[in-house]
All heavy atoms as an XYZ file, in Angstrom:
810
protein
N      -6.585     12.967    -13.287
C      -6.652     11.536    -13.543
C      -5.265     10.892    -13.503
O      -5.107      9.789    -13.005
C      -7.330     11.301    -14.894
C      -7.621      9.875    -15.172
S      -8.775      9.272    -13.946
C      -9.081      7.674    -14.536
N      -4.258     11.597    -14.021
C      -2.909     11.058    -14.024
C      -2.399     10.855    -12.597
O      -1.633      9.925    -12.330
C      -1.963     11.974    -14.800
C      -0.551     11.465    -15.040
C      -0.567     10.131    -15.776
C       0.263     12.486    -15.809
N      -2.874     11.697    -11.680
C      -2.487     11.542    -10.282
C      -2.886     10.180     -9.732
O      -2.140      9.571     -8.952
N      -4.043      9.696    -10.149
C      -4.491      8.380     -9.679
C      -3.708      7.244    -10.330
O      -3.562      6.172     -9.743
C      -5.998      8.215     -9.877
C      -6.771      8.955     -8.815
C      -7.282     10.222     -9.049
C      -6.950      8.392     -7.554
C      -7.965     10.904     -8.054
C      -7.637      9.068     -6.552
C      -8.135     10.328     -6.824
O      -8.799     10.998     -5.823
N      -3.196      7.460    -11.531
C      -2.318      6.471    -12.157
C      -1.029      6.362    -11.335
O      -0.565      5.263    -11.025
C      -2.017      6.844    -13.629
C      -0.948      5.927    -14.218
C      -3.297      6.785    -14.459
N      -0.453      7.531    -10.985
C       0.744      7.531    -10.133
C       0.460      6.910     -8.773
O       1.278      6.162     -8.236
C       1.285      8.942     -9.948
C       1.976      9.497    -11.169
C       1.589     10.714    -11.710
C       3.038      8.826    -11.763
C       2.229     11.244    -12.822
C       3.681      9.344    -12.882
C       3.264     10.557    -13.394
O       3.906     11.057    -14.495
N      -0.702      7.219     -8.209
C      -1.067      6.654     -6.913
C      -1.209      5.134     -7.013
O      -0.731      4.402     -6.149
C      -2.361      7.285     -6.396
C      -2.844      6.814     -5.029
C      -1.792      7.038     -3.946
C      -4.150      7.531     -4.669
N      -1.830      4.657     -8.072
C      -1.940      3.208     -8.286
C      -0.576      2.556     -8.403
O      -0.331      1.478     -7.848
N       0.334      3.227     -9.108
C       1.695      2.715     -9.211
C       2.392      2.670     -7.863
O       3.095      1.707     -7.538
N       2.182      3.711     -7.058
C       2.785      3.756     -5.722
C       2.253      2.631     -4.847
O       3.012      1.996     -4.107
C       2.516      5.112     -5.067
N       0.961      2.368     -4.944
C       0.349      1.286     -4.159
C       0.930     -0.064     -4.581
O       1.311     -0.884     -3.745
C      -1.178      1.315     -4.292
C      -1.748      2.558     -3.619
C      -1.810      0.046     -3.722
C      -3.192      2.871     -3.988
N       1.010     -0.286     -5.872
C       1.546     -1.552     -6.380
C       3.017     -1.726     -5.986
O       3.421     -2.806     -5.539
C       1.396     -1.621     -7.901
C       1.943     -2.876     -8.564
C       1.208     -4.120     -8.069
C       1.834     -2.767    -10.070
N       3.804     -0.674     -6.124
C       5.221     -0.758     -5.772
C       5.419     -0.968     -4.272
O       6.308     -1.717     -3.859
C       5.947      0.501     -6.236
C       6.166      0.594     -7.750
C       6.469      2.018     -8.170
C       7.276     -0.358     -8.179
N       4.598     -0.326     -3.462
C       4.688     -0.522     -2.012
C       4.345     -1.960     -1.655
O       5.007     -2.590     -0.830
C       3.755      0.454     -1.284
C       3.889      0.446      0.218
C       2.942     -0.509      0.910
O       1.926     -0.888      0.297
O       3.228     -0.883      2.068
N       3.323     -2.495     -2.294
C       2.921     -3.878     -2.079
C       4.035     -4.845     -2.480
O       4.382     -5.768     -1.748
C       1.634     -4.161     -2.862
C       1.345     -5.610     -3.042
C       0.952     -6.388     -1.972
C       1.471     -6.213     -4.284
C       0.684     -7.746     -2.137
C       1.206     -7.555     -4.456
C       0.817     -8.322     -3.375
N       4.636     -4.627     -3.644
C       5.736     -5.481     -4.095
C       6.943     -5.361     -3.169
O       7.598     -6.366     -2.847
C       6.124     -5.128     -5.527
C       5.090     -5.443     -6.604
C       5.537     -4.880     -7.953
C       4.832     -6.930     -6.692
N       7.240     -4.143     -2.730
C       8.353     -3.931     -1.817
C       8.146     -4.617     -0.478
O       9.065     -5.218      0.083
N       6.933     -4.547      0.035
C       6.624     -5.191      1.310
C       6.703     -6.709      1.192
O       7.237     -7.384      2.079
C       5.225     -4.763      1.800
O       5.214     -3.339      1.942
C       4.873     -5.410      3.117
N       6.200     -7.243      0.096
C       6.269     -8.683     -0.121
C       7.724     -9.140     -0.260
O       8.131    -10.147      0.325
C       5.463     -9.086     -1.371
O       4.103     -8.644     -1.202
C       5.469    -10.582     -1.582
N       8.518     -8.372     -1.004
C       9.937     -8.702     -1.143
C      10.655     -8.604      0.203
O      11.562     -9.391      0.487
C      10.597     -7.779     -2.169
N      10.232     -7.653      1.035
C      10.843     -7.524      2.359
C      10.598     -8.775      3.185
O      11.500     -9.279      3.856
C      10.270     -6.298      3.089
C      10.970     -5.987      4.390
S      10.232     -4.630      5.347
C       9.964     -3.371      4.136
N       9.387     -9.302      3.125
C       9.086    -10.547      3.834
C       9.953    -11.682      3.295
O      10.521    -12.468      4.051
C       7.595    -10.878      3.680
C       7.164    -12.242      4.157
C       7.158    -12.358      5.645
C       6.557    -13.708      6.056
N       6.626    -13.900      7.489
N      10.066    -11.761      1.967
C      10.855    -12.824      1.340
C      12.353    -12.665      1.586
O      13.099    -13.636      1.505
C      10.570    -12.873     -0.162
C       9.148    -13.297     -0.541
C       8.905    -13.064     -2.033
C       8.897    -14.745     -0.171
N      12.796    -11.441      1.911
C      14.227    -11.212      2.148
C      14.693    -11.815      3.465
O      15.901    -11.928      3.686
C      14.536     -9.715      2.138
O      14.181     -9.105      3.365
N      13.759    -12.187      4.320
C      14.083    -12.824      5.600
C      15.077    -11.985      6.399
O      16.176    -12.416      6.706
C      14.608    -14.241      5.368
C      14.646    -15.075      6.646
O      13.804    -14.848      7.536
O      15.524    -15.954      6.735
N      14.625    -10.760      6.703
C      15.480     -9.868      7.478
C      16.662     -9.338      6.684
O      17.727     -9.104      7.239
N      16.468     -9.158      5.395
C      17.491     -8.681      4.463
C      18.668     -9.653      4.359
O      19.772     -9.263      4.002
C      17.978     -7.272      4.825
C      17.109     -6.181      4.242
C      15.757     -6.353      4.044
C      17.661     -4.965      3.905
C      14.962     -5.354      3.517
C      16.877     -3.951      3.371
C      15.524     -4.147      3.180
N      18.440    -10.923      4.645
C      19.510    -11.909      4.530
C      19.600    -12.496      3.116
O      20.568    -13.190      2.806
C      19.329    -13.032      5.560
O      18.115    -13.722      5.339
N      18.618    -12.239      2.270
C      18.655    -12.648      0.865
C      18.805    -11.380      0.026
O      17.867    -10.593     -0.107
C      17.388    -13.407      0.472
C      17.188    -14.680      1.233
N      17.887    -15.829      0.948
C      16.385    -14.984      2.280
C      17.513    -16.790      1.776
N      16.612    -16.294      2.601
N      19.976    -11.199     -0.534
C      20.330     -9.941     -1.192
C      19.379     -9.557     -2.320
O      19.011     -8.393     -2.449
C      21.760    -10.008     -1.716
N      18.977    -10.509     -3.130
C      18.117    -10.184     -4.274
C      16.800     -9.580     -3.809
O      16.347     -8.558     -4.344
C      17.866    -11.432     -5.124
N      16.170    -10.193     -2.820
C      14.915     -9.656     -2.301
C      15.125     -8.325     -1.585
O      14.271     -7.437     -1.640
C      14.234    -10.654     -1.367
C      13.642    -11.841     -2.089
C      14.082    -13.126     -1.814
C      12.646    -11.672     -3.040
C      13.538    -14.225     -2.471
C      12.090    -12.756     -3.705
C      12.541    -14.031     -3.414
O      11.994    -15.108     -4.064
N      16.255     -8.176     -0.918
C      16.559     -6.909     -0.252
C      16.685     -5.785     -1.275
O      16.163     -4.680     -1.076
C      17.842     -7.032      0.569
N      17.340     -6.065     -2.388
C      17.486     -5.061     -3.449
C      16.133     -4.725     -4.057
O      15.817     -3.554     -4.282
C      18.489     -5.554     -4.515
C      19.898     -5.585     -3.917
C      18.441     -4.685     -5.766
C      20.916     -6.319     -4.767
N      15.318     -5.752     -4.313
C      13.969     -5.508     -4.847
C      13.174     -4.625     -3.879
O      12.473     -3.693     -4.301
C      13.229     -6.838     -5.122
C      11.761     -6.601     -5.431
C      13.906     -7.593     -6.262
N      13.289     -4.893     -2.589
C      12.604     -4.086     -1.583
C      13.003     -2.622     -1.695
O      12.146     -1.728     -1.761
C      12.926     -4.599     -0.159
O      12.468     -5.943     -0.032
C      12.275     -3.738      0.903
N      14.298     -2.352     -1.723
C      14.787     -0.977     -1.761
C      14.396     -0.263     -3.051
O      13.983      0.903     -3.029
C      16.304     -0.970     -1.569
C      16.796     -1.471     -0.212
C      18.312     -1.591     -0.203
C      16.297     -0.585      0.917
N      14.494     -0.956     -4.171
C      14.121     -0.357     -5.454
C      12.624     -0.051     -5.488
O      12.206      1.047     -5.890
C      14.544     -1.271     -6.630
C      13.932     -0.800     -7.941
C      16.056     -1.337     -6.741
N      11.828     -1.010     -5.060
C      10.370     -0.805     -5.076
C       9.959      0.359     -4.183
O       9.126      1.183     -4.575
C       9.638     -2.078     -4.657
S       9.583     -3.335     -5.936
N      10.533      0.439     -2.985
C      10.182      1.539     -2.097
C      10.662      2.881     -2.639
O       9.956      3.887     -2.531
C      10.694      1.302     -0.675
C       9.678      0.575      0.173
C       9.811     -0.783      0.434
C       8.578      1.238      0.690
C       8.885     -1.454      1.190
C       7.640      0.566      1.448
C       7.796     -0.778      1.699
O       6.866     -1.442      2.445
N      11.838      2.925     -3.235
C      12.313      4.168     -3.839
C      11.385      4.644     -4.942
O      10.983      5.815     -4.980
N      11.020      3.733     -5.848
C      10.101      4.078     -6.934
C       8.708      4.398     -6.403
O       8.011      5.271     -6.940
C      10.048      2.942     -7.955
C      11.331      2.702     -8.746
C      11.207      1.432     -9.590
C      11.667      3.906     -9.611
N       8.314      3.701     -5.349
C       7.011      3.943     -4.734
C       6.895      5.389     -4.267
O       5.908      6.070     -4.550
C       6.820      2.980     -3.561
S       5.504      3.438     -2.430
N       7.907      5.846     -3.546
C       7.839      7.209     -3.019
C       7.941      8.253     -4.131
O       7.327      9.318     -4.034
C       8.886      7.425     -1.935
C       8.545      6.707     -0.663
C       9.392      5.749     -0.140
C       7.353      6.964      0.002
C       9.066      5.076      1.033
C       7.019      6.298      1.167
C       7.879      5.350      1.686
N       8.672      7.956     -5.190
C       8.685      8.862     -6.343
C       7.301      8.955     -6.965
O       6.807     10.046     -7.259
C       9.689      8.379     -7.381
S      11.400      8.573     -6.895
N       6.666      7.811     -7.147
C       5.332      7.780     -7.735
C       4.305      8.456     -6.822
O       3.452      9.217     -7.283
C       4.933      6.327     -8.018
O       3.758      6.270     -8.767
N       4.420      8.203     -5.517
C       3.505      8.852     -4.569
C       3.684     10.363     -4.610
O       2.695     11.112     -4.597
C       3.730      8.309     -3.156
C       2.817      8.844     -2.060
C       1.353      8.521     -2.348
C       3.227      8.268     -0.705
N       4.916     10.833     -4.688
C       5.139     12.280     -4.723
C       4.561     12.900     -5.993
O       4.029     14.010     -5.955
C       6.628     12.603     -4.597
O       7.332     12.229     -5.757
N       4.634     12.189     -7.109
C       4.029     12.695     -8.348
C       2.513     12.745     -8.244
O       1.873     13.644     -8.800
C       4.465     11.833     -9.531
C       5.929     11.968     -9.938
C       6.293     10.916    -10.980
C       6.229     13.369    -10.432
N       1.924     11.797     -7.519
C       0.461     11.810     -7.363
C       0.002     13.029     -6.567
O      -1.109     13.520     -6.767
C      -0.025     10.518     -6.691
O       0.230     10.539     -5.298
N       0.875     13.526     -5.698
C       0.501     14.659     -4.843
C       0.425     15.983     -5.601
O      -0.031     16.981     -5.043
C       1.480     14.779     -3.673
C       1.478     13.595     -2.714
C       2.535     13.779     -1.644
C       0.109     13.376     -2.106
N       0.824     15.989     -6.862
C       0.663     17.192     -7.679
C      -0.813     17.482     -7.938
O      -1.194     18.633     -8.113
C       1.398     17.051     -9.009
C       2.903     17.120     -8.879
C       3.547     17.059    -10.253
C       5.048     17.260    -10.161
N       5.654     17.340    -11.496
N      -1.638     16.420     -7.976
C      -3.055     16.625     -8.311
C      -4.023     16.034     -7.283
O      -5.222     16.269     -7.388
C      -3.378     16.006     -9.691
O      -3.034     14.620     -9.676
C      -2.616     16.717    -10.795
N      -3.517     15.269     -6.324
C      -4.381     14.661     -5.304
C      -3.966     15.213     -3.954
O      -2.769     15.291     -3.648
C      -4.249     13.121     -5.293
C      -4.583     12.539     -6.665
C      -5.167     12.514     -4.224
C      -4.302     11.052     -6.784
N      -4.944     15.604     -3.152
C      -4.647     16.100     -1.805
C      -3.930     15.037     -0.990
O      -4.212     13.836     -1.117
C      -5.924     16.506     -1.077
C      -6.546     17.778     -1.629
O      -5.888     18.476     -2.422
O      -7.701     18.071     -1.249
N      -3.015     15.478     -0.142
C      -2.212     14.576      0.670
C      -3.071     13.634      1.507
O      -2.807     12.435      1.564
C      -1.280     15.382      1.594
C      -0.458     14.580      2.596
C       0.478     13.606      1.886
C       0.312     15.514      3.510
N      -4.111     14.162      2.146
C      -4.921     13.305      3.019
C      -5.605     12.183      2.239
O      -5.663     11.048      2.699
C      -5.941     14.123      3.813
C      -6.948     14.836      2.930
O      -6.664     15.239      1.809
N      -8.152     15.022      3.453
N      -6.066     12.470      1.057
C      -6.727     11.454      0.240
C      -5.700     10.452     -0.300
O      -5.906      9.242     -0.239
C      -7.518     12.105     -0.907
C      -8.689     12.912     -0.321
C      -8.016     11.074     -1.903
C      -9.388     13.788     -1.321
N      -4.598     10.970     -0.829
C      -3.569     10.085     -1.399
C      -2.995      9.159     -0.331
O      -2.868      7.955     -0.554
C      -2.456     10.920     -2.041
N      -2.689      9.704      0.837
C      -2.054      8.892      1.865
C      -3.017      7.863      2.448
O      -2.631      6.720      2.695
C      -1.473      9.776      2.977
C      -0.510      9.038      3.853
C       0.771      8.733      3.411
C      -0.870      8.612      5.130
C       1.660      8.036      4.201
C       0.009      7.912      5.929
C       1.280      7.631      5.462
O       2.150      6.937      6.249
N      -4.269      8.260      2.650
C      -5.262      7.302      3.156
C      -5.465      6.159      2.161
O      -5.535      4.991      2.548
C      -6.590      8.006      3.434
N      -5.539      6.493      0.891
C      -5.734      5.475     -0.139
C      -4.505      4.580     -0.247
O      -4.618      3.351     -0.279
C      -6.028      6.142     -1.495
O      -7.168      7.004     -1.343
C      -6.312      5.114     -2.568
N      -3.317      5.181     -0.292
C      -2.062      4.432     -0.392
C      -1.887      3.498      0.798
O      -1.628      2.308      0.633
C      -0.906      5.432     -0.493
C       0.460      4.853     -0.494
C       1.079      4.226     -1.538
C       1.397      4.849      0.582
N       2.355      3.835     -1.159
C       2.578      4.215      0.139
C       1.356      5.329      1.897
C       3.691      4.046      0.938
C       2.470      5.168      2.693
C       3.620      4.533      2.214
N      -2.049      4.042      1.981
C      -1.882      3.230      3.188
C      -2.944      2.153      3.323
O      -2.641      0.996      3.606
N      -4.187      2.542      3.092
C      -5.293      1.600      3.254
C      -5.233      0.440      2.273
O      -5.346     -0.725      2.660
N      -5.036      0.749      1.009
C      -4.977     -0.329      0.018
C      -3.720     -1.167      0.180
O      -3.738     -2.378     -0.058
C      -5.091      0.240     -1.391
C      -6.458      0.856     -1.719
C      -6.477      1.405     -3.142
C      -7.575     -0.145     -1.521
N      -2.630     -0.538      0.611
C      -1.413     -1.303      0.900
C      -1.636     -2.305      2.016
O      -1.188     -3.459      1.940
N      -2.337     -1.882      3.058
C      -2.643     -2.781      4.174
C      -3.528     -3.935      3.707
O      -3.300     -5.098      4.066
C      -3.323     -2.013      5.326
C      -2.314     -1.090      6.006
C      -3.947     -2.970      6.347
C      -2.941     -0.092      6.956
N      -4.513     -3.627      2.902
C      -5.431     -4.663      2.416
C      -4.684     -5.671      1.541
O      -4.846     -6.891      1.705
C      -6.613     -4.017      1.661
C      -7.483     -3.236      2.647
C      -7.423     -5.073      0.910
C      -8.439     -2.273      1.988
N      -3.850     -5.184      0.631
C      -3.076     -6.098     -0.225
C      -2.110     -6.941      0.589
O      -1.997     -8.153      0.380
C      -2.322     -5.303     -1.291
C      -3.158     -4.730     -2.423
C      -2.315     -3.781     -3.276
C      -3.716     -5.851     -3.288
N      -1.397     -6.308      1.525
C      -0.436     -7.048      2.345
C      -1.136     -8.101      3.203
O      -0.630     -9.218      3.359
C       0.347     -6.082      3.232
N      -2.289     -7.772      3.731
C      -3.037     -8.725      4.554
C      -3.513     -9.900      3.708
O      -3.446    -11.053      4.141
C      -4.232     -8.034      5.229
O      -3.744     -6.956      6.030
C      -5.020     -8.999      6.087
N      -3.962     -9.611      2.506
C      -4.433    -10.670      1.609
C      -3.296    -11.633      1.260
O      -3.459    -12.857      1.338
C      -5.026    -10.058      0.328
O      -6.092     -9.173      0.692
C      -5.554    -11.127     -0.603
N      -2.135    -11.093      0.895
C      -0.988    -11.943      0.571
C      -0.509    -12.677      1.817
O      -0.148    -13.860      1.751
C       0.146    -11.106     -0.045
C       1.453    -11.876     -0.087
C      -0.235    -10.693     -1.445
N      -0.517    -11.997      2.948
C      -0.106    -12.622      4.204
C      -0.940    -13.862      4.495
O      -0.410    -14.900      4.883
C      -0.263    -11.603      5.337
O      -0.142    -12.216      6.586
N      -2.224    -13.765      4.264
C      -3.132    -14.868      4.564
C      -3.025    -15.996      3.528
O      -2.867    -17.160      3.886
C      -4.568    -14.354      4.648
C      -5.571    -15.415      4.995
C      -5.693    -15.869      6.305
C      -6.386    -15.977      4.016
C      -6.603    -16.862      6.631
C      -7.297    -16.964      4.338
C      -7.402    -17.412      5.633
O      -8.309    -18.394      5.957
N      -3.117    -15.642      2.237
C      -3.201    -16.662      1.201
C      -1.843    -17.228      0.773
O      -1.743    -18.403      0.445
C      -3.943    -16.130     -0.027
C      -5.413    -15.978      0.196
C      -5.977    -14.721      0.332
C      -6.244    -17.083      0.298
C      -7.338    -14.572      0.549
C      -7.596    -16.947      0.515
C      -8.149    -15.684      0.643
N      -0.802    -16.413      0.759
C       0.500    -16.889      0.278
C       1.404    -17.350      1.419
O       2.027    -18.399      1.333
C       1.194    -15.798     -0.542
C       2.487    -16.250     -1.156
C       2.486    -17.058     -2.293
C       3.714    -15.896     -0.603
C       3.682    -17.493     -2.861
C       4.910    -16.320     -1.161
C       4.881    -17.118     -2.286
O       6.062    -17.553     -2.838
N       1.471    -16.550      2.484
C       2.350    -16.899      3.599
C       1.636    -17.707      4.679
O       2.249    -18.107      5.656
C       2.970    -15.634      4.207
C       3.886    -14.907      3.255
C       3.566    -13.644      2.793
C       5.067    -15.498      2.820
C       4.397    -12.973      1.919
C       5.908    -14.833      1.942
C       5.570    -13.563      1.488
N       0.324    -17.918      4.516
C      -0.487    -18.725      5.429
C      -0.428    -18.219      6.871
O      -0.359    -19.002      7.816
C      -0.096    -20.208      5.339
C      -0.129    -20.726      3.943
N      -1.307    -20.929      3.260
C       0.867    -21.043      3.079
C      -1.046    -21.366      2.040
N       0.268    -21.438      1.903
N      -0.458    -16.899      7.014
C      -0.490    -16.289      8.338
C      -1.941    -16.088      8.749
O      -2.828    -15.908      7.905
C       0.264    -14.954      8.325
C       1.736    -15.138      7.999
C       2.498    -13.838      7.816
O       1.882    -12.760      7.807
O       3.716    -13.911      7.678
N      -2.210    -16.148     10.030
C      -3.584    -16.049     10.532
C      -4.081    -14.617     10.586
O      -3.305    -13.680     10.787
C      -3.668    -16.656     11.937
C      -3.448    -18.148     11.919
O      -3.847    -18.829     10.979
N      -2.813    -18.661     12.957
N      -5.390    -14.482     10.430
C      -6.079    -13.209     10.628
C      -7.226    -13.483     11.594
O      -8.033    -14.376     11.362
C      -6.642    -12.646      9.305
C      -5.523    -12.464      8.284
C      -7.354    -11.320      9.552
C      -6.018    -12.088      6.906
N      -7.286    -12.714     12.652
C      -8.342    -12.898     13.644
C      -9.607    -12.174     13.185
O      -9.555    -11.297     12.317
C      -7.916    -12.322     15.005
O      -7.770    -10.899     14.876
C      -6.611    -12.958     15.484
N     -10.748    -12.521     13.787
C     -11.974    -11.793     13.461
C     -11.847    -10.282     13.729
O     -12.344     -9.479     12.944
C     -13.020    -12.431     14.381
C     -12.518    -13.825     14.584
C     -11.023    -13.701     14.633
N     -11.158     -9.911     14.794
C     -10.958     -8.480     15.048
C     -10.044     -7.860     13.999
O     -10.213     -6.696     13.620
C     -10.392     -8.257     16.446
C     -11.400     -8.375     17.588
C     -10.705     -8.214     18.943
C     -12.511     -7.363     17.441
N      -9.090     -8.635     13.507
C      -8.246     -8.165     12.417
C      -9.059     -7.910     11.161
O      -8.865     -6.909     10.466
N      -9.990     -8.816     10.867
C     -10.884     -8.618      9.711
C     -11.757     -7.390      9.894
O     -11.991     -6.633      8.946
C     -11.746     -9.860      9.495
C     -11.038    -11.063      8.893
C     -11.980    -12.258      8.828
C     -10.501    -10.735      7.512
N     -12.244     -7.178     11.105
C     -13.031     -5.979     11.394
C     -12.189     -4.730     11.125
O     -12.672     -3.760     10.535
C     -13.539     -5.989     12.837
C     -14.269     -4.725     13.285
C     -15.529     -4.497     12.456
C     -14.605     -4.811     14.777
N     -10.942     -4.762     11.543
C     -10.050     -3.641     11.284
C      -9.889     -3.371      9.802
O      -9.899     -2.212      9.363
N      -9.758     -4.419      9.004
C      -9.639     -4.266      7.553
C     -10.910     -3.643      6.977
O     -10.844     -2.749      6.128
C      -9.356     -5.630      6.879
C      -8.013     -6.190      7.337
C      -9.413     -5.522      5.362
C      -6.813     -5.373      6.935
N     -12.063     -4.088      7.442
C     -13.333     -3.513      6.979
C     -13.393     -2.026      7.329
O     -13.812     -1.195      6.508
C     -14.536     -4.281      7.575
C     -15.838     -3.548      7.333
C     -14.598     -5.689      6.998
N     -12.965     -1.670      8.535
C     -12.975     -0.260      8.931
C     -11.997      0.562      8.087
O     -12.291      1.720      7.753
C     -12.652     -0.138     10.414
C     -13.718     -0.699     11.363
C     -13.216     -0.670     12.808
C     -15.028      0.062     11.223
N     -10.859     -0.027      7.722
C      -9.914      0.667      6.845
C     -10.563      0.922      5.482
O     -10.462      2.021      4.925
C      -8.611     -0.137      6.694
C      -7.830     -0.087      8.006
C      -7.764      0.381      5.528
C      -6.670     -1.068      8.073
N     -11.234     -0.092      4.941
C     -11.908      0.060      3.649
C     -12.935      1.176      3.722
O     -13.002      2.038      2.835
C     -12.559     -1.273      3.209
C     -11.477     -2.310      2.902
C     -13.475     -1.068      2.003
C     -12.002     -3.724      2.731
N     -13.731      1.183      4.782
C     -14.738      2.239      4.957
C     -14.065      3.605      5.038
O     -14.507      4.579      4.420
C     -15.606      1.965      6.206
C     -16.478      0.731      5.970
C     -16.459      3.174      6.563
C     -17.170      0.202      7.212
N     -12.961      3.706      5.781
C     -12.244      4.964      5.913
C     -11.699      5.467      4.590
O     -11.807      6.662      4.269
N     -11.124      4.578      3.791
C     -10.593      4.970      2.491
C     -11.715      5.454      1.583
O     -11.588      6.478      0.895
C      -9.809      3.804      1.842
C      -9.487      4.094      0.386
C      -8.534      3.533      2.620
N     -12.827      4.746      1.590
C     -13.972      5.160      0.767
C     -14.473      6.526      1.203
O     -14.706      7.413      0.362
C     -15.099      4.101      0.837
C     -14.662      2.839      0.101
C     -16.392      4.658      0.233
C     -15.572      1.632      0.317
N     -14.625      6.749      2.499
C     -15.104      8.040      3.005
C     -14.148      9.171      2.650
O     -14.592     10.260      2.269
C     -15.329      7.973      4.515
C     -16.520      7.125      4.976
C     -16.550      7.035      6.498
C     -17.829      7.709      4.445
N     -12.848      8.925      2.789
C     -11.866      9.956      2.424
C     -11.965     10.310      0.945
O     -11.863     11.480      0.575
C     -10.455      9.490      2.737
S     -10.022      9.575      4.468
N     -12.165      9.316      0.103
C     -12.239      9.572     -1.334
C     -13.543     10.232     -1.739
O     -13.572     11.045     -2.654
C     -12.009      8.288     -2.123
C     -10.551      7.997     -2.289
O      -9.906      8.566     -3.163
N      -9.998      7.165     -1.413
N     -14.632      9.911     -1.060
C     -15.921     10.517     -1.411
C     -16.044     11.924     -0.850
O     -16.494     12.840     -1.535
C     -17.084      9.631     -0.911
C     -17.125      8.321     -1.702
C     -18.414     10.369     -1.051
C     -18.142      7.325     -1.184
N     -15.635     12.104      0.392
C     -15.878     13.361      1.076
C     -14.610     14.173      1.333
O     -14.646     15.148      2.079
C     -16.599     13.110      2.403
C     -17.935     12.461      2.219
C     -18.120     11.127      2.588
C     -18.997     13.137      1.655
C     -19.347     10.518      2.414
C     -20.222     12.521      1.481
C     -20.395     11.205      1.860
N     -13.489     13.781      0.746
C     -12.235     14.499      0.950
C     -12.319     15.919      0.407
O     -13.169     16.256     -0.416
N     -11.396     16.757      0.842
C     -11.423     18.169      0.478
C     -11.194     18.423     -1.005
O     -11.507     19.492     -1.492
C     -10.354     18.940      1.284
O      -9.079     18.374      1.014
C     -10.642     18.894      2.756
N     -10.648     17.440     -1.711
C     -10.385     17.624     -3.140
C     -11.598     17.441     -4.021
O     -11.520     17.570     -5.232
N     -12.745     17.141     -3.423
C     -13.940     16.863     -4.249
C     -14.988     17.921     -4.064
O     -15.133     18.597     -3.148
C     -14.513     15.496     -3.864
C     -13.536     14.381     -4.083
N     -13.169     13.943     -5.332
C     -12.800     13.650     -3.217
C     -12.282     12.977     -5.210
N     -12.045     12.778     -3.931
């Protein structure tokens, strides 16, 4: 169970780091650039701790998939970037893939 707490932390930190990266405007704003680097460093530490109890394939699919979903949501609602219908289909397929990996992954 603690592995999923670490995985949740890694997902949140990756999301915050990615958002800060966008706000850094190509690392031209130092504060956001520093937040990006700190968040990603902590993210990978947290992800590595999750791998003590969660199989790599499940952890990485969940981390990547939920990170993509969060980034896409913020991209659309906060940064007002467009999402095409095919892009939405891709997000749905990612969600299905993450669910399948978690239900039928080798760790279960």
